[in-house]
Residue frames as qw, qx, qy, qz and C-alpha x, y, z in Angstrom:
[[0.075, -0.740, 0.659, -0.109, 15.76, -1.55, -15.91],
 [0.887, 0.088, -0.451, -0.035, 17.33, -5.00, -16.21],
 [0.519, -0.703, 0.426, -0.233, 18.56, -6.40, -12.89],
 [0.612, 0.355, -0.702, 0.079, 21.40, -8.89, -12.55],
 [0.696, -0.477, 0.303, -0.443, 20.72, -11.42, -9.80],
 [0.377, 0.282, -0.880, 0.066, 22.49, -14.53, -8.49],
 [0.809, -0.357, 0.024, -0.466, 20.62, -17.29, -6.67],
 [0.262, 0.389, -0.853, 0.230, 22.51, -19.63, -4.35],
 [0.762, -0.263, 0.289, -0.517, 21.09, -22.66, -2.58],
 [0.531, -0.224, 0.817, 0.021, 21.13, -26.43, -2.54],
 [0.708, 0.571, 0.031, -0.415, 20.64, -26.66, -6.28],
 [0.549, 0.569, -0.597, -0.135, 21.96, -29.20, -8.77],
 [0.194, -0.358, 0.865, -0.293, 21.93, -31.94, -6.13],
 [0.408, -0.097, -0.821, -0.388, 19.02, -33.89, -7.62],
 [0.014, 0.321, 0.769, -0.553, 16.70, -33.12, -4.72],
 [0.022, 0.537, 0.658, 0.528, 13.22, -32.53, -6.16],
 [0.279, -0.819, -0.434, 0.250, 12.22, -30.38, -3.19],
 [0.332, -0.555, 0.143, 0.749, 15.13, -27.98, -3.75],
 [0.195, 0.109, 0.623, 0.750, 14.47, -27.96, -7.50],
 [0.077, -0.728, -0.660, -0.168, 10.81, -27.12, -6.79],
 [0.303, -0.776, -0.187, 0.520, 11.97, -24.18, -4.69],
 [0.288, -0.324, 0.394, 0.811, 14.26, -22.89, -7.44],
 [0.130, 0.393, 0.731, 0.543, 11.62, -23.32, -10.13],
 [0.147, -0.828, -0.539, 0.049, 9.17, -21.28, -8.09],
 [0.322, -0.677, 0.016, 0.661, 11.69, -18.51, -7.29],
 [0.265, -0.082, 0.560, 0.781, 12.59, -18.22, -10.98],
 [0.039, 0.565, 0.726, 0.391, 8.96, -18.14, -12.16],
 [0.219, -0.845, -0.416, 0.257, 7.92, -15.55, -9.58],
 [0.324, -0.612, 0.154, 0.705, 10.90, -13.27, -10.20],
 [0.250, 0.005, 0.634, 0.732, 10.91, -13.54, -14.00],
 [0.014, 0.653, 0.696, 0.297, 7.19, -12.78, -14.15],
 [0.265, -0.856, -0.324, 0.302, 7.69, -9.64, -12.02],
 [0.116, -0.870, 0.248, 0.410, 10.85, -7.93, -13.30],
 [0.730, 0.632, -0.253, 0.064, 13.30, -7.89, -16.19],
 [0.587, -0.674, 0.448, 0.015, 16.12, -9.97, -14.72],
 [0.636, 0.507, -0.581, 0.039, 19.34, -11.62, -15.82],
 [0.776, -0.511, 0.271, -0.252, 19.77, -14.59, -13.46],
 [0.502, 0.422, -0.748, 0.105, 22.70, -16.86, -12.72],
 [0.864, -0.439, -0.011, -0.249, 22.28, -19.87, -10.42],
 [0.011, -0.611, 0.771, -0.182, 25.16, -21.14, -8.28],
 [0.931, -0.005, -0.067, -0.359, 24.81, -24.88, -8.71],
 [0.605, -0.421, 0.672, 0.075, 26.52, -28.14, -7.80],
 [0.525, 0.166, 0.757, 0.353, 25.58, -29.44, -11.26],
 [0.160, 0.486, -0.096, -0.854, 25.28, -26.55, -13.72],
 [0.165, 0.045, -0.795, -0.582, 24.39, -28.80, -16.67],
 [0.128, -0.443, -0.885, 0.063, 21.42, -30.25, -14.82],
 [0.007, -0.604, -0.388, 0.696, 20.32, -26.82, -13.57],
 [0.133, 0.368, -0.364, -0.845, 20.52, -25.28, -17.05],
 [0.199, -0.108, -0.873, -0.433, 18.62, -28.17, -18.63],
 [0.157, -0.478, -0.831, 0.236, 16.00, -28.34, -15.88],
 [0.068, -0.749, -0.412, 0.514, 15.35, -24.61, -15.47],
 [0.476, 0.674, 0.307, 0.475, 16.53, -22.95, -18.71],
 [0.218, -0.973, 0.074, -0.027, 18.78, -20.56, -16.80],
 [0.506, 0.614, -0.504, 0.335, 22.52, -19.89, -16.75],
 [0.813, -0.581, 0.036, -0.031, 24.34, -21.75, -13.97],
 [0.343, 0.709, -0.561, 0.254, 27.93, -21.86, -12.74],
 [0.853, -0.180, -0.466, 0.153, 29.84, -24.51, -10.72],
 [0.162, -0.880, 0.219, -0.390, 30.63, -22.27, -7.78],
 [0.815, -0.518, 0.259, 0.000, 32.06, -25.09, -5.61],
 [0.865, 0.117, 0.230, 0.429, 34.70, -25.77, -8.29],
 [0.354, 0.819, 0.049, 0.449, 35.71, -22.13, -8.81],
 [0.526, -0.048, -0.327, 0.784, 38.56, -20.12, -7.28],
 [0.120, -0.697, -0.433, 0.559, 37.71, -17.04, -5.25],
 [0.045, -0.406, 0.257, 0.876, 38.85, -14.62, -7.97],
 [0.089, -0.192, -0.794, -0.570, 36.54, -16.37, -10.48],
 [0.174, -0.627, -0.745, 0.145, 33.64, -16.18, -8.03],
 [0.148, -0.614, -0.188, 0.752, 34.31, -12.52, -7.27],
 [0.037, -0.114, 0.529, 0.840, 34.32, -11.76, -11.00],
 [0.188, -0.455, -0.797, -0.351, 30.75, -13.11, -11.17],
 [0.286, -0.650, -0.600, 0.370, 29.63, -11.45, -7.95],
 [0.220, -0.396, -0.053, 0.890, 30.90, -7.94, -8.66],
 [0.076, -0.139, -0.536, -0.829, 28.48, -7.51, -11.60],
 [0.202, -0.490, -0.848, -0.015, 25.38, -8.20, -9.47],
 [0.267, -0.518, -0.045, -0.811, 22.56, -5.97, -8.30],
 [0.694, -0.414, 0.295, -0.510, 21.46, -8.56, -5.73],
 [0.295, 0.235, -0.924, 0.068, 22.65, -11.88, -4.29],
 [0.770, -0.286, -0.022, -0.570, 19.90, -14.25, -3.11],
 [0.092, 0.247, -0.942, 0.206, 20.60, -17.05, -0.65],
 [0.474, 0.171, 0.699, -0.508, 17.75, -19.55, -0.51],
 [0.634, -0.482, 0.204, -0.569, 15.25, -20.82, -0.27],
 [0.892, -0.024, -0.448, -0.055, 15.03, -24.04, 1.59],
 [0.773, -0.626, 0.077, 0.068, 16.90, -25.68, 4.44],
 [0.660, 0.595, -0.235, 0.394, 20.43, -24.38, 3.97],
 [0.043, -0.698, 0.460, -0.547, 21.53, -23.07, 7.36],
 [0.908, -0.389, 0.035, -0.152, 22.40, -26.21, 9.29],
 [0.519, -0.629, 0.552, 0.173, 25.55, -27.82, 10.69],
 [0.666, -0.033, 0.656, 0.354, 27.88, -29.03, 7.98],
 [0.437, 0.553, 0.535, 0.466, 26.45, -26.87, 5.18],
 [0.058, -0.952, -0.253, 0.159, 25.89, -23.35, 6.51],
 [0.409, -0.644, 0.301, 0.573, 29.57, -22.35, 6.21],
 [0.459, 0.140, 0.657, 0.581, 29.67, -23.30, 2.54],
 [0.154, 0.766, 0.541, 0.310, 26.71, -21.05, 1.69],
 [0.252, -0.935, -0.147, 0.202, 27.65, -18.17, 3.97],
 [0.574, -0.270, 0.330, 0.699, 31.15, -17.95, 2.50],
 [0.292, 0.424, 0.530, 0.674, 29.62, -16.61, -0.73],
 [0.181, -0.896, -0.392, -0.099, 27.39, -14.23, 1.23],
 [0.491, -0.734, 0.039, 0.468, 30.41, -12.75, 2.99],
 [0.476, -0.027, 0.449, 0.755, 32.36, -12.37, -0.25],
 [0.117, 0.677, 0.551, 0.475, 29.33, -10.60, -1.75],
 [0.310, -0.912, -0.254, 0.090, 29.01, -8.21, 1.18],
 [0.567, -0.442, 0.194, 0.667, 32.74, -7.42, 0.97],
 [0.317, 0.238, 0.509, 0.764, 32.00, -6.13, -2.54],
 [0.155, 0.224, 0.215, -0.938, 29.21, -3.92, -1.20],
 [0.372, -0.113, -0.665, -0.638, 26.51, -5.86, -3.06],
 [0.603, -0.232, 0.280, -0.710, 23.12, -6.32, -1.36],
 [0.209, 0.053, -0.976, -0.005, 22.14, -9.77, -0.06],
 [0.676, -0.202, 0.045, -0.707, 18.69, -11.22, 0.58],
 [0.136, -0.078, 0.973, -0.172, 17.98, -14.41, 2.54],
 [0.528, 0.021, -0.382, -0.758, 15.02, -15.94, 0.69],
 [0.861, -0.193, -0.069, -0.465, 12.50, -18.09, 2.63],
 [0.369, 0.430, -0.799, 0.201, 15.30, -20.02, 4.31],
 [0.855, -0.432, -0.262, -0.116, 15.02, -22.90, 6.72],
 [0.034, 0.706, -0.572, 0.416, 17.32, -22.94, 9.75],
 [0.558, -0.412, 0.636, -0.339, 18.67, -25.82, 11.85],
 [0.727, -0.645, -0.158, 0.172, 19.71, -28.10, 13.28],
 [0.319, 0.748, -0.328, 0.481, 22.52, -25.86, 14.55],
 [0.818, -0.551, -0.130, 0.097, 24.62, -27.27, 17.38],
 [0.725, 0.113, -0.078, 0.675, 28.18, -26.25, 16.48],
 [0.261, -0.789, -0.188, 0.524, 29.23, -23.07, 18.38],
 [0.286, -0.286, 0.421, 0.812, 31.38, -21.99, 15.41],
 [0.077, 0.391, 0.727, 0.559, 28.49, -22.37, 12.96],
 [0.171, -0.804, -0.548, 0.154, 26.10, -20.55, 15.29],
 [0.285, -0.663, 0.031, 0.691, 28.53, -17.63, 15.52],
 [0.227, -0.051, 0.597, 0.767, 29.05, -17.57, 11.75],
 [0.005, 0.601, 0.736, 0.312, 25.30, -17.56, 11.06],
 [0.223, -0.830, -0.380, 0.341, 24.72, -14.76, 13.56],
 [0.291, -0.547, 0.214, 0.755, 27.56, -12.54, 12.33],
 [0.195, 0.087, 0.680, 0.701, 26.77, -13.06, 8.65],
 [0.028, -0.642, -0.722, -0.257, 23.01, -12.58, 8.85],
 [0.214, -0.800, -0.287, 0.481, 23.36, -9.41, 10.92],
 [0.209, -0.492, 0.350, 0.769, 25.25, -8.01, 7.93],
 [0.218, 0.309, 0.766, 0.520, 22.74, -8.78, 5.13],
 [0.156, -0.097, -0.132, -0.974, 20.00, -6.50, 3.80],
 [0.710, -0.130, -0.075, -0.688, 16.84, -8.62, 4.02],
 [0.024, -0.132, 0.980, -0.149, 15.98, -11.82, 5.87],
 [0.761, -0.059, -0.065, -0.643, 12.90, -13.90, 5.16],
 [0.115, -0.210, 0.963, -0.127, 12.43, -17.40, 6.60],
 [0.456, -0.118, -0.675, -0.567, 9.86, -20.06, 5.78],
 [0.615, -0.500, -0.605, -0.078, 8.67, -20.95, 9.27],
 [0.370, -0.862, 0.053, -0.343, 8.33, -19.32, 12.67],
 [0.879, -0.415, 0.075, 0.221, 10.76, -21.76, 14.29],
 [0.696, 0.334, 0.052, 0.634, 13.53, -20.54, 11.94],
 [0.009, -0.797, 0.025, -0.604, 12.98, -16.96, 13.11],
 [0.708, -0.690, 0.057, -0.142, 13.08, -18.10, 16.75],
 [0.899, -0.096, 0.048, 0.424, 16.37, -19.97, 16.21],
 [0.478, 0.520, 0.021, 0.707, 17.97, -16.91, 14.57],
 [0.288, -0.819, 0.019, -0.495, 16.72, -14.57, 17.29],
 [0.842, -0.535, 0.052, 0.041, 18.07, -16.92, 19.95],
 [0.815, 0.145, 0.031, 0.560, 21.46, -16.91, 18.19],
 [0.306, -0.599, -0.059, 0.738, 21.58, -13.13, 18.46],
 [0.240, 0.321, 0.528, 0.749, 20.44, -12.10, 14.99],
 [0.016, 0.566, 0.447, -0.693, 18.92, -8.69, 15.66],
 [0.078, 0.068, -0.518, -0.849, 18.10, -7.95, 12.02],
 [0.646, 0.192, 0.208, -0.709, 14.40, -7.71, 11.13],
 [0.089, -0.071, 0.967, 0.226, 13.17, -11.16, 10.07],
 [0.632, 0.142, -0.027, -0.761, 9.97, -11.73, 8.10],
 [0.441, 0.005, 0.895, -0.060, 8.27, -15.14, 8.19],
 [0.540, 0.309, -0.347, -0.702, 6.91, -16.11, 4.77],
 [0.875, 0.013, 0.429, -0.223, 6.50, -19.68, 3.43],
 [0.568, -0.170, 0.690, 0.415, 8.12, -22.27, 1.18],
 [0.258, 0.454, -0.360, -0.773, 8.23, -21.11, -2.47],
 [0.038, 0.006, -0.950, -0.311, 7.24, -24.60, -3.71],
 [0.245, 0.473, 0.712, -0.457, 3.70, -23.93, -2.47],
 [0.329, 0.639, -0.020, -0.695, 3.26, -21.72, -5.55],
 [0.026, -0.232, 0.838, 0.493, 4.01, -24.38, -8.16],
 [0.755, 0.222, 0.032, -0.616, 1.27, -25.68, -10.45],
 [0.689, -0.125, 0.713, 0.048, 1.10, -29.44, -11.06],
 [0.309, 0.411, -0.636, -0.575, 1.98, -30.84, -14.46],
 [0.888, 0.048, -0.038, -0.455, -0.22, -33.62, -15.82],
 [0.188, -0.342, 0.921, 0.008, 0.91, -37.13, -14.92],
 [0.656, 0.132, -0.376, -0.641, -1.03, -39.25, -17.39],
 [0.904, -0.137, 0.298, -0.274, -2.54, -42.71, -16.93],
 [0.851, 0.456, -0.229, 0.127, -0.07, -43.91, -19.57],
 [0.170, 0.662, -0.572, 0.454, 2.78, -42.67, -17.35],
 [0.653, -0.385, 0.480, -0.442, 1.28, -44.58, -14.43],
 [0.976, 0.160, 0.073, -0.126, 1.05, -47.74, -16.53],
 [0.602, 0.624, -0.421, 0.266, 4.67, -47.31, -17.61],
 [0.122, -0.555, 0.646, -0.509, 5.57, -47.36, -13.91],
 [0.343, -0.054, -0.937, 0.031, 3.63, -50.62, -13.54],
 [0.164, 0.197, 0.602, -0.757, 0.72, -48.99, -11.71],
 [0.028, 0.524, 0.805, 0.278, -2.90, -49.75, -12.51],
 [0.036, -0.277, -0.012, -0.960, -4.59, -46.32, -12.82],
 [0.598, -0.455, -0.363, -0.550, -7.78, -47.76, -11.28],
 [0.664, -0.212, -0.622, 0.357, -6.05, -48.99, -8.12],
 [0.399, -0.907, -0.114, -0.074, -6.21, -47.24, -4.74],
 [0.659, 0.413, -0.262, 0.572, -2.80, -45.57, -4.68],
 [0.517, -0.849, -0.048, 0.100, -1.04, -44.52, -1.47],
 [0.519, 0.695, -0.293, 0.402, 2.22, -42.58, -1.71],
 [0.752, -0.588, -0.057, 0.295, 5.12, -43.03, 0.72],
 [0.393, 0.800, -0.251, 0.377, 8.17, -40.81, 1.03],
 [0.810, -0.485, -0.085, 0.319, 11.29, -41.58, 3.09],
 [0.229, 0.907, -0.298, 0.190, 14.61, -39.83, 3.59],
 [0.768, 0.140, -0.460, 0.422, 18.14, -40.64, 4.64],
 [0.542, -0.757, -0.150, 0.334, 19.71, -39.67, 7.98],
 [0.571, 0.399, 0.032, 0.717, 22.35, -36.97, 7.84],
 [0.237, -0.003, -0.280, 0.930, 23.14, -33.43, 9.03],
 [0.352, -0.239, -0.171, -0.889, 19.57, -32.24, 8.34],
 [0.828, -0.322, -0.165, -0.428, 18.09, -35.22, 10.20],
 [0.205, 0.528, -0.766, 0.302, 20.74, -36.33, 12.72],
 [0.451, -0.222, 0.678, -0.536, 18.38, -38.17, 15.08],
 [0.837, 0.187, -0.207, -0.471, 16.89, -40.63, 12.59],
 [0.476, -0.321, 0.818, -0.040, 17.40, -44.27, 13.53],
 [0.389, 0.284, -0.657, -0.579, 17.37, -46.23, 10.27],
 [0.196, -0.079, -0.977, 0.000, 16.39, -49.64, 11.62],
 [0.135, 0.381, 0.657, -0.637, 13.64, -48.12, 13.76],
 [0.406, 0.493, 0.051, -0.768, 11.98, -46.03, 11.09],
 [0.320, 0.234, -0.785, -0.476, 12.41, -48.63, 8.30],
 [0.090, -0.183, -0.968, 0.146, 10.58, -51.22, 10.43],
 [0.219, 0.471, 0.502, -0.692, 7.82, -48.80, 11.39],
 [0.392, 0.462, -0.260, -0.752, 7.23, -47.71, 7.78],
 [0.238, 0.110, -0.916, -0.302, 7.26, -51.29, 6.49],
 [0.012, 0.342, 0.883, -0.321, 4.56, -52.20, 9.00],
 [0.264, 0.527, 0.228, -0.775, 2.61, -49.05, 8.17],
 [0.339, 0.342, -0.576, -0.661, 2.75, -49.87, 4.46],
 [0.165, -0.099, -0.979, -0.071, 1.56, -53.43, 5.13],
 [0.134, 0.442, 0.661, -0.591, -1.28, -51.99, 7.23],
 [0.345, 0.486, -0.099, -0.797, -2.37, -49.71, 4.34],
 [0.297, 0.181, -0.822, -0.450, -2.29, -52.66, 1.92],
 [0.175, -0.204, -0.958, 0.099, -4.30, -55.00, 4.16],
 [0.078, 0.485, 0.586, -0.644, -6.71, -52.51, 5.73],
 [0.335, 0.663, 0.087, -0.664, -7.49, -50.36, 2.68],
 [0.787, 0.362, 0.462, 0.190, -6.56, -52.65, -0.24],
 [0.131, 0.939, -0.162, -0.275, -3.97, -50.06, -1.33],
 [0.824, 0.356, -0.022, 0.439, -1.08, -50.16, -3.77],
 [0.443, -0.804, 0.051, 0.395, 1.98, -48.51, -2.19],
 [0.644, 0.628, 0.022, 0.436, 4.22, -46.28, -4.29],
 [0.557, -0.603, -0.013, 0.571, 7.45, -44.98, -2.77],
 [0.411, 0.874, 0.108, 0.236, 8.40, -41.65, -4.34],
 [0.686, -0.220, -0.056, 0.692, 12.13, -40.81, -4.10],
 [0.070, 0.985, 0.148, -0.050, 12.56, -37.06, -3.68],
 [0.067, -0.861, 0.482, 0.150, 16.36, -37.18, -3.72],
 [0.937, 0.301, -0.163, 0.068, 18.48, -39.41, -5.95],
 [0.159, 0.755, -0.576, 0.270, 22.07, -40.44, -5.28],
 [0.557, 0.118, -0.787, 0.238, 24.08, -42.97, -3.33],
 [0.288, -0.278, -0.766, 0.503, 22.37, -43.99, -0.07],
 [0.237, 0.000, 0.053, -0.970, 19.49, -41.61, -0.73],
 [0.638, 0.078, 0.268, -0.717, 15.73, -42.08, -1.07],
 [0.774, 0.230, -0.462, -0.367, 15.67, -44.95, -3.64],
 [0.434, 0.219, -0.833, 0.263, 17.88, -47.18, -1.50],
 [0.187, -0.046, 0.666, -0.720, 15.94, -46.40, 1.67],
 [0.703, 0.130, -0.035, -0.698, 12.65, -47.01, -0.15],
 [0.732, 0.206, -0.631, -0.155, 13.81, -50.45, -1.31],
 [0.204, 0.195, -0.816, 0.505, 15.08, -51.20, 2.20],
 [0.472, 0.004, 0.430, -0.769, 11.63, -50.48, 3.66],
 [0.790, 0.196, -0.268, -0.515, 9.91, -52.64, 1.01],
 [0.520, 0.278, -0.803, 0.090, 12.29, -55.51, 1.78],
 [0.045, -0.061, 0.787, -0.612, 10.88, -55.56, 5.32],
 [0.605, 0.055, 0.045, -0.793, 7.23, -55.69, 4.13],
 [0.531, 0.078, 0.834, -0.124, 5.08, -58.82, 4.13],
 [0.590, 0.666, 0.438, -0.125, 3.16, -57.54, 1.07],
 [0.361, -0.426, 0.427, 0.711, 6.21, -56.88, -1.09],
 [0.302, 0.307, 0.732, 0.528, 4.24, -57.48, -4.31],
 [0.019, 0.853, 0.515, 0.083, 1.92, -54.56, -3.49],
 [0.244, -0.887, 0.061, 0.388, 4.69, -51.97, -3.23],
 [0.732, 0.412, 0.181, 0.511, 7.05, -50.37, -5.75],
 [0.332, -0.603, 0.036, 0.724, 9.51, -47.51, -6.09],
 [0.466, 0.856, 0.101, -0.200, 9.01, -44.83, -8.74],
 [0.798, -0.065, 0.337, 0.496, 11.69, -45.46, -11.36],
 [0.480, 0.666, 0.278, 0.498, 11.52, -42.70, -13.97],
 [0.335, -0.189, -0.142, 0.912, 13.12, -39.25, -13.80],
 [0.009, 0.780, 0.570, 0.258, 10.51, -36.54, -13.43],
 [0.094, 0.461, -0.115, 0.875, 10.31, -32.81, -12.82],
 [0.024, 0.102, 0.670, -0.735, 9.00, -31.54, -9.49],
 [0.497, 0.164, 0.036, -0.852, 5.76, -30.40, -11.12],
 [0.635, 0.079, -0.677, -0.363, 5.25, -33.88, -12.61],
 [0.301, -0.073, -0.861, 0.403, 5.65, -35.45, -9.16],
 [0.260, 0.154, 0.387, -0.871, 3.06, -32.97, -7.92],
 [0.625, 0.145, -0.357, -0.679, 0.80, -34.18, -10.74],
 [0.508, 0.041, -0.861, 0.014, 1.46, -37.79, -9.71],
 [0.004, -0.072, -0.719, 0.691, 0.42, -36.98, -6.13],
 [0.496, 0.099, -0.006, -0.862, -2.96, -35.92, -7.56],
 [0.675, 0.034, -0.651, -0.344, -3.61, -39.61, -8.42],
 [0.318, 0.038, -0.845, 0.428, -3.08, -40.65, -4.79],
 [0.505, -0.647, -0.471, -0.325, -5.83, -41.15, -2.25],
 [0.635, -0.771, 0.024, 0.040, -3.43, -40.72, 0.65],
 [0.516, 0.635, -0.419, 0.395, 0.21, -39.86, 1.39],
 [0.767, -0.618, -0.016, 0.171, 2.54, -40.93, 4.24],
 [0.597, 0.654, -0.121, 0.449, 5.70, -38.84, 4.09],
 [0.625, -0.511, -0.105, 0.581, 8.87, -37.76, 5.82],
 [0.406, 0.128, 0.265, 0.865, 10.01, -35.42, 3.04],
 [0.070, 0.506, 0.291, -0.809, 8.74, -31.86, 3.49],
 [0.254, 0.324, -0.373, -0.831, 8.09, -31.28, -0.21],
 [0.193, -0.209, -0.925, -0.252, 6.10, -34.47, -0.62],
 [0.071, -0.565, -0.681, 0.460, 3.82, -33.03, 2.06],
 [0.101, 0.495, -0.045, -0.862, 3.75, -29.66, 0.28],
 [0.199, 0.066, -0.735, -0.645, 2.83, -31.35, -3.01],
 [0.166, -0.407, -0.898, 0.031, 0.03, -33.19, -1.21],
 [0.014, -0.570, -0.428, 0.701, -1.20, -29.95, 0.38],
 [0.163, 0.352, -0.332, -0.860, -1.29, -28.17, -3.00],
 [0.327, -0.033, -0.809, -0.487, -3.15, -31.14, -4.53],
 [0.608, -0.272, 0.207, -0.717, -5.50, -31.38, -1.49],
 [0.771, 0.026, -0.634, -0.058, -4.53, -35.00, -0.87],
 [0.670, -0.690, 0.128, -0.245, -4.87, -36.06, 2.81],
 [0.612, 0.446, -0.576, 0.307, -1.62, -37.11, 4.43],
 [0.766, -0.633, -0.043, 0.103, 0.07, -38.41, 7.56],
 [0.316, 0.814, -0.407, 0.266, 3.43, -36.72, 8.18],
 [0.860, -0.297, -0.226, 0.348, 6.43, -38.13, 9.99],
 [0.053, 0.968, -0.075, 0.233, 7.85, -34.87, 11.39],
 [0.852, -0.099, -0.172, 0.485, 11.58, -35.47, 11.86],
 [0.408, 0.021, -0.061, 0.910, 12.46, -31.73, 11.88],
 [0.046, 0.541, 0.386, -0.746, 11.03, -28.32, 12.76],
 [0.174, 0.222, -0.439, -0.853, 10.52, -27.47, 9.09],
 [0.282, -0.252, -0.866, -0.326, 7.97, -30.29, 8.85],
 [0.210, -0.543, -0.710, 0.397, 6.24, -29.49, 12.14],
 [0.003, -0.385, -0.037, 0.922, 6.20, -25.81, 11.09],
 [0.258, -0.030, -0.630, -0.732, 4.30, -26.62, 7.90],
 [0.323, -0.387, -0.862, -0.047, 1.84, -28.77, 9.84],
 [0.138, -0.492, -0.493, 0.704, 1.20, -26.01, 12.36],
 [0.135, 0.262, -0.224, -0.929, 0.48, -23.56, 9.51],
 [0.400, -0.082, -0.708, -0.577, -1.94, -26.05, 7.93],
 [0.584, -0.258, 0.403, -0.655, -3.47, -27.02, 11.30],
 [0.814, 0.138, -0.516, -0.227, -2.84, -30.69, 10.48],
 [0.807, -0.526, 0.234, -0.132, -2.43, -33.38, 13.16],
 [0.521, 0.588, -0.609, 0.110, 0.94, -35.06, 13.53],
 [0.915, -0.348, -0.182, 0.091, 2.32, -38.04, 15.41],
 [0.260, -0.856, 0.446, 0.031, 5.49, -37.66, 17.45],
 [0.757, 0.447, -0.477, 0.011, 8.29, -39.51, 15.68],
 [0.025, 0.532, -0.730, 0.428, 10.30, -39.86, 18.91],
 [0.488, -0.114, 0.715, -0.487, 7.65, -41.93, 20.71],
 [0.736, 0.296, -0.222, -0.567, 6.31, -43.58, 17.58],
 [0.361, -0.186, 0.913, 0.050, 5.91, -47.35, 17.38],
 [0.070, -0.109, -0.839, -0.529, 4.10, -49.59, 14.92],
 [0.080, -0.563, -0.811, 0.140, 0.86, -49.72, 16.90],
 [0.029, -0.669, -0.246, 0.700, 0.66, -45.96, 17.42],
 [0.049, 0.330, -0.475, -0.814, 1.38, -45.16, 13.78],
 [0.089, -0.235, -0.888, -0.385, -1.13, -47.69, 12.45],
 [0.066, -0.655, -0.672, 0.339, -3.79, -46.34, 14.84],
 [0.010, -0.601, 0.028, 0.799, -2.96, -42.81, 13.67],
 [0.051, 0.117, -0.711, -0.692, -3.19, -43.93, 10.01],
 [0.051, -0.432, -0.897, -0.076, -6.52, -45.63, 10.68],
 [0.024, -0.718, -0.449, 0.532, -8.01, -42.50, 12.27],
 [0.013, -0.509, 0.282, 0.813, -6.58, -40.24, 9.57],
 [0.007, -0.095, -0.839, -0.536, -8.01, -42.43, 6.81],
 [0.054, -0.612, -0.783, 0.092, -11.44, -42.32, 8.43],
 [0.072, -0.813, -0.250, 0.520, -11.11, -38.53, 8.83],
 [0.484, 0.012, 0.431, 0.762, -9.69, -37.86, 5.35],
 [0.105, 0.757, 0.483, 0.427, -12.62, -35.66, 4.32],
 [0.373, -0.904, -0.128, 0.164, -11.91, -33.46, 7.34],
 [0.593, -0.397, 0.300, 0.633, -8.20, -33.39, 6.46],
 [0.383, 0.402, 0.514, 0.654, -9.00, -32.37, 2.87],
 [0.100, -0.904, -0.369, -0.191, -11.23, -29.59, 4.18],
 [0.502, -0.757, 0.058, 0.415, -8.37, -28.29, 6.36],
 [0.535, -0.080, 0.445, 0.713, -6.06, -28.27, 3.34],
 [0.198, 0.651, 0.526, 0.509, -8.66, -26.42, 1.27],
 [0.267, -0.930, -0.252, -0.015, -9.10, -23.83, 4.03],
 [0.521, -0.773, 0.159, 0.325, -5.46, -23.31, 5.05],
 [0.712, 0.060, 0.380, 0.588, -3.26, -23.87, 1.99],
 [0.318, 0.787, 0.280, 0.448, -4.33, -20.66, 0.16],
 [0.313, -0.948, 0.057, -0.033, -3.25, -18.47, 3.10],
 [0.713, -0.442, 0.375, 0.394, 0.11, -20.21, 3.17],
 [0.616, 0.406, 0.414, 0.533, 0.49, -19.70, -0.59],
 [0.057, 0.953, 0.144, 0.260, -0.19, -16.01, -0.06],
 [0.532, -0.785, 0.253, 0.190, 2.63, -15.89, 2.49],
 [0.750, -0.037, 0.446, 0.488, 4.90, -17.63, -0.04],
 [0.417, 0.740, 0.313, 0.424, 4.08, -14.93, -2.63],
 [0.261, -0.963, -0.015, 0.064, 5.17, -12.27, -0.15],
 [0.691, -0.411, 0.309, 0.508, 8.83, -13.28, -0.45],
 [0.511, 0.351, 0.446, 0.645, 9.00, -12.34, -4.12],
 [0.007, -0.916, -0.295, -0.272, 7.16, -9.10, -3.39],
 [0.524, -0.795, 0.107, 0.287, 9.74, -8.20, -0.74],
 [0.660, -0.101, 0.426, 0.611, 12.51, -8.99, -3.24],
 [0.352, 0.600, 0.457, 0.554, 10.96, -6.89, -6.04],
 [0.202, -0.960, -0.182, -0.070, 10.22, -3.95, -3.76],
 [0.601, -0.633, 0.221, 0.434, 13.84, -3.99, -2.60],
 [0.593, 0.114, 0.469, 0.645, 15.27, -4.15, -6.12],
 [0.186, 0.773, 0.396, 0.459, 13.09, -1.32, -7.39],
 [0.366, -0.922, -0.065, 0.107, 13.99, 0.77, -4.33],
 [0.650, -0.355, 0.324, 0.589, 17.68, 0.25, -5.17],
 [0.440, 0.442, 0.475, 0.620, 17.02, 1.48, -8.70],
 [0.087, -0.930, -0.284, -0.215, 15.28, 4.59, -7.36],
 [0.545, -0.760, 0.121, 0.333, 18.18, 5.29, -4.98],
 [0.655, -0.023, 0.416, 0.630, 20.61, 4.79, -7.84],
 [0.277, 0.699, 0.408, 0.518, 18.82, 7.36, -9.97],
 [0.290, -0.949, -0.116, -0.037, 18.76, 9.85, -7.12],
 [0.665, -0.535, 0.248, 0.458, 22.41, 9.23, -6.43],
 [0.575, 0.233, 0.439, 0.650, 23.21, 9.73, -10.11]]
């Protein structure tokens, strides 16, 4: 049987973490069942080119156009990734509610939840999710938040789909094209912008801390620093990366990745690094998959949730100053063999949890087909 499935999430926004999630969902699902997939995207052209899948500009469509797409579905998937937070949740849940009005099943796929402070958004999330068919979330904190909101639906904790991606080769020639000597000691940095998903970030504070940390890595370990933007766009990662470099003393030893690359290529690039210092969740995930030791800057529960699953140490961003971070970096560098061992021991179990989400999805779809045959 061929199943018709729609996937909705934060796709087509040029965020490599979200694109990694979508790539993994597509690969897992397409390798398991015969499916006809449409992705609801902010940028359908980019989504179609990047993932070789049909995409539609749902944010630019009228309700009757959306309903025409939805009513042909066997399943509507919302996720994965951090989609249920103030300012964005309503946009995604609108489509879920329209789908449920049509009597079509809905699955929440390895979603992240929070921050949620608006009473109206909390109520919307609770009411909508109590009316879907399956809920899977990617960290235990997300389940706790939903339970506290009053979601009494069964919730299964799985893991981020991007953990299942395989790295694509990032050649020495590609490094040279980026102005990086392949024989240098490379340390990757990843920053992010403040916003609804990270409302407590103080730009001046964290820029200064990261600039000092980067200088410390250059001077203490003779490292070349490469900032890897995970999200393009106005006032996004590239601008914040350049802002941090502008505060460094060793400006000539730091650069920002310039080329456009697929998520799997960035994962391949991480394999060339001896160490990673990152705010972005998926930079940490790429490092975990590549068994590259890292120091995280956990600005949100999704980051601290990953670290708890991997049993990795983390500094507290709230109390962090230059001295504390540099001391933490120094210890972590000295203990990098231990950190690699933890990644080798704990990442496979997390990848197994990530595989479970697709299994839940496939079991549900096949059960629908069986029910359909019985009903017929």
